[in-house]
Backbone as numpy.savetxt, mean C-alpha at the origin, in Angstrom:
# Nx Ny Nz CAx CAy CAz Cx Cy Cz
6.05 12.42 -16.07 6.91 11.36 -15.25 7.73 10.00 -16.13
7.02 9.76 -16.90 7.15 8.68 -17.75 8.73 8.60 -18.44
8.95 9.91 -18.71 10.51 9.98 -19.19 11.49 9.79 -18.39
11.43 9.43 -16.92 12.08 9.23 -16.02 12.54 7.85 -15.54
11.59 6.79 -16.53 11.63 5.42 -16.29 11.83 4.93 -17.54
12.69 3.44 -17.43 12.74 3.08 -19.09 11.42 2.33 -19.22
10.68 1.88 -18.73 9.18 1.20 -19.10 8.45 2.05 -18.54
7.05 1.61 -19.09 5.54 2.08 -18.30 5.37 1.05 -17.16
6.14 -0.29 -17.17 6.05 -1.02 -16.01 6.77 -0.46 -14.85
8.07 0.00 -15.22 8.75 0.67 -14.46 8.03 2.13 -13.52
7.29 2.75 -14.35 6.56 3.84 -13.53 5.37 3.36 -12.85
4.72 2.05 -13.28 3.54 1.59 -12.47 4.36 1.18 -11.21
5.30 0.47 -11.31 5.80 -0.39 -9.82 6.42 0.84 -9.14
6.88 2.20 -9.34 7.35 3.23 -8.73 6.15 4.03 -7.74
4.93 3.94 -8.64 3.63 4.63 -8.23 3.03 3.44 -7.23
3.09 2.28 -7.15 2.79 1.50 -6.61 3.40 1.31 -4.86
4.71 1.45 -5.36 5.55 1.44 -4.11 5.33 2.47 -3.39
4.95 3.74 -4.02 4.69 4.92 -3.00 3.31 4.68 -2.54
2.53 4.19 -2.99 1.04 3.81 -2.56 1.07 2.85 -1.27
1.86 2.01 -1.51 1.93 0.99 -0.27 2.62 1.56 0.75
3.86 2.19 0.64 4.49 3.15 1.71 3.43 4.15 2.49
2.55 4.55 1.22 1.17 5.58 2.16 0.56 4.95 3.04
0.22 3.61 2.40 -0.88 3.16 3.11 -0.55 2.51 4.31
0.91 2.13 4.25 1.23 1.85 5.62 1.54 3.03 6.78
1.68 4.03 6.30 1.99 5.12 7.20 0.60 5.39 7.52
-0.64 5.43 6.88 -2.05 5.56 7.35 -2.35 4.70 8.40
-1.94 3.49 8.24 -2.21 2.30 8.66 -1.75 2.79 10.36
-0.36 2.53 10.29 0.13 3.04 11.76 -0.21 4.13 12.00
-0.47 5.55 11.61 -1.25 6.33 12.04 -2.45 5.94 12.98
-3.61 5.23 12.29 -4.76 4.96 12.52 -4.66 4.24 14.09
-3.66 3.31 14.10 -3.74 2.44 15.71 -3.37 3.49 16.38
-2.58 4.13 16.16 -2.59 5.10 17.56 -3.87 5.30 18.30
-3.45 5.12 19.80 -4.70 5.53 20.48 -5.98 4.70 20.59
-5.27 3.34 20.06 -6.42 2.06 20.20 -6.46 1.85 21.31
-7.79 2.00 22.09 -7.29 1.14 23.76 -7.45 -0.30 23.63
-7.89 -0.85 22.55 -7.93 -2.25 22.56 -7.31 -3.23 21.51
-6.68 -4.11 21.58 -6.76 -5.04 20.24 -7.80 -4.86 19.04
-9.20 -5.21 19.56 -10.13 -5.03 18.72 -10.38 -3.65 17.79
-9.94 -2.65 18.91 -10.25 -0.98 18.59 -9.24 -1.14 17.98
-7.59 -1.02 18.01 -6.74 -0.95 17.04 -7.01 -1.79 15.56
-7.29 -3.17 15.67 -7.64 -3.41 14.48 -8.75 -2.68 13.91
-9.85 -2.41 14.41 -11.17 -1.82 13.41 -9.95 -0.42 12.98
-9.47 0.22 13.81 -8.75 1.21 13.45 -7.99 1.08 12.22
-7.18 0.29 12.26 -6.21 -0.42 10.98 -7.31 -0.64 9.57
-8.23 -1.30 9.74 -9.24 -1.41 8.68 -10.02 -0.73 7.85
-10.23 0.30 8.98 -10.63 1.75 8.18 -9.92 2.56 7.64
-8.67 2.64 8.46 -7.64 3.18 7.52 -7.24 2.53 6.09
-7.60 1.21 6.17 -7.14 0.88 4.89 -8.25 1.20 3.87
-9.96 1.11 4.28 -10.65 1.29 3.38 -10.78 2.87 3.16
-10.74 3.52 3.76 -10.47 5.25 3.91 -9.44 5.51 2.40
-8.29 4.77 2.83 -7.07 4.94 1.87 -7.37 4.61 0.37
-7.93 3.51 0.44 -8.83 2.81 -1.05 -9.63 4.05 -1.74
-10.63 4.33 -0.64 -11.52 5.55 -1.25 -11.07 7.00 -1.83
-10.10 7.31 -0.52 -9.61 8.46 -0.94 -8.48 8.62 -2.21
-7.80 7.39 -2.27 -6.92 7.18 -3.06 -7.06 6.71 -4.14
-8.10 6.62 -4.77 -8.56 5.30 -5.68 -7.48 5.01 -6.85
-6.73 5.85 -7.33 -6.30 5.63 -8.39 -4.41 5.26 -8.04
-4.27 5.69 -7.01 -2.98 4.94 -6.36 -3.46 3.28 -6.18
-4.35 3.33 -5.20 -5.06 1.95 -5.34 -4.96 0.74 -6.00
-5.61 1.47 -7.17 -5.82 0.68 -8.57 -4.40 0.21 -9.29
-3.12 1.17 -9.42 -1.92 0.79 -9.68 -1.16 -0.03 -8.55
-1.75 -0.12 -7.42 -1.19 -0.88 -6.70 -1.39 -2.28 -6.60
-2.72 -2.45 -7.50 -3.37 -3.95 -7.81 -3.26 -4.21 -8.92
-2.66 -3.59 -10.16 -2.77 -3.55 -11.31 -2.07 -5.22 -11.67
-2.74 -5.44 -12.51 -2.62 -6.83 -13.30 -1.20 -7.16 -13.68
-0.47 -6.11 -14.15 0.73 -6.48 -14.73 1.73 -6.08 -13.53
1.77 -5.74 -12.29 2.74 -6.32 -11.23 2.35 -7.34 -10.29
1.63 -8.11 -10.42 1.26 -9.37 -9.79 2.18 -10.38 -9.48
3.32 -10.84 -10.18 4.49 -11.50 -10.36 5.37 -10.56 -9.48
5.50 -11.22 -7.97 6.37 -10.50 -6.73 7.60 -10.55 -7.21
7.82 -11.50 -7.82 9.54 -12.20 -8.06 9.99 -11.15 -8.82
9.64 -10.45 -9.73 9.84 -9.58 -10.89 10.05 -8.19 -10.42
9.62 -7.61 -9.27 9.44 -6.40 -8.34 10.23 -6.74 -6.81
11.02 -7.16 -6.59 11.44 -7.34 -4.80 11.10 -5.86 -4.07
11.22 -4.95 -4.91 10.91 -3.89 -3.88 9.90 -3.45 -3.68
8.70 -3.57 -4.66 7.12 -3.37 -4.53 6.80 -4.66 -3.65
7.29 -5.97 -3.71 7.28 -7.25 -3.06 7.05 -6.79 -1.46
8.53 -6.25 -1.11 8.75 -5.71 0.32 7.91 -5.11 1.06
7.79 -3.86 0.12 6.98 -2.67 0.51 5.29 -3.08 0.39
4.90 -3.73 -0.08 3.43 -4.06 0.02 3.32 -5.12 1.36
4.28 -5.95 1.40 4.43 -6.96 2.60 4.29 -6.10 4.07
5.11 -5.25 4.11 5.40 -4.14 5.26 3.96 -3.46 5.64
3.42 -3.24 4.47 2.08 -2.30 4.58 0.50 -3.39 5.09
0.78 -4.44 4.53 0.03 -5.77 5.24 0.17 -6.16 6.62
1.61 -6.28 6.68 2.26 -6.41 8.01 1.31 -5.84 9.22
0.83 -4.42 9.09 0.31 -3.94 9.75 -1.18 -4.29 9.96
-1.89 -4.88 9.27 -3.17 -5.53 9.10 -3.48 -7.04 9.78
-1.89 -7.73 9.74 -1.88 -8.85 10.06 -1.67 -8.86 11.61
-0.81 -7.92 12.09 -0.47 -8.28 13.48 -1.67 -8.28 14.26
C-alpha cells in the first residue's frame, strides 16, 4: 500500500482516517436500542473500548505521535472529531 502514497505519513493519515470512521460507526451502532441516556453512554464507551481491543493496530495508528498536529491533517481532524462527538453527546 505504501506505493499509493507520497509519504509514510500520508499512509498513516489514511489508515487513521479509516480507523476513526470505523470507530464512529461502531459507536453509532452500539447506542441503538439504549433505553436511557445512562445506558446509551455505557454502550458508547463499551464500543470505544471494544474497538480499541479488537482493532489494536488501527487504534495505535489513530493516536500515533506523528499525527498529533491536527492543523496539518484537516481531514483526519474532522474525522476524529466526528467519532468523538458520539461520546461527547
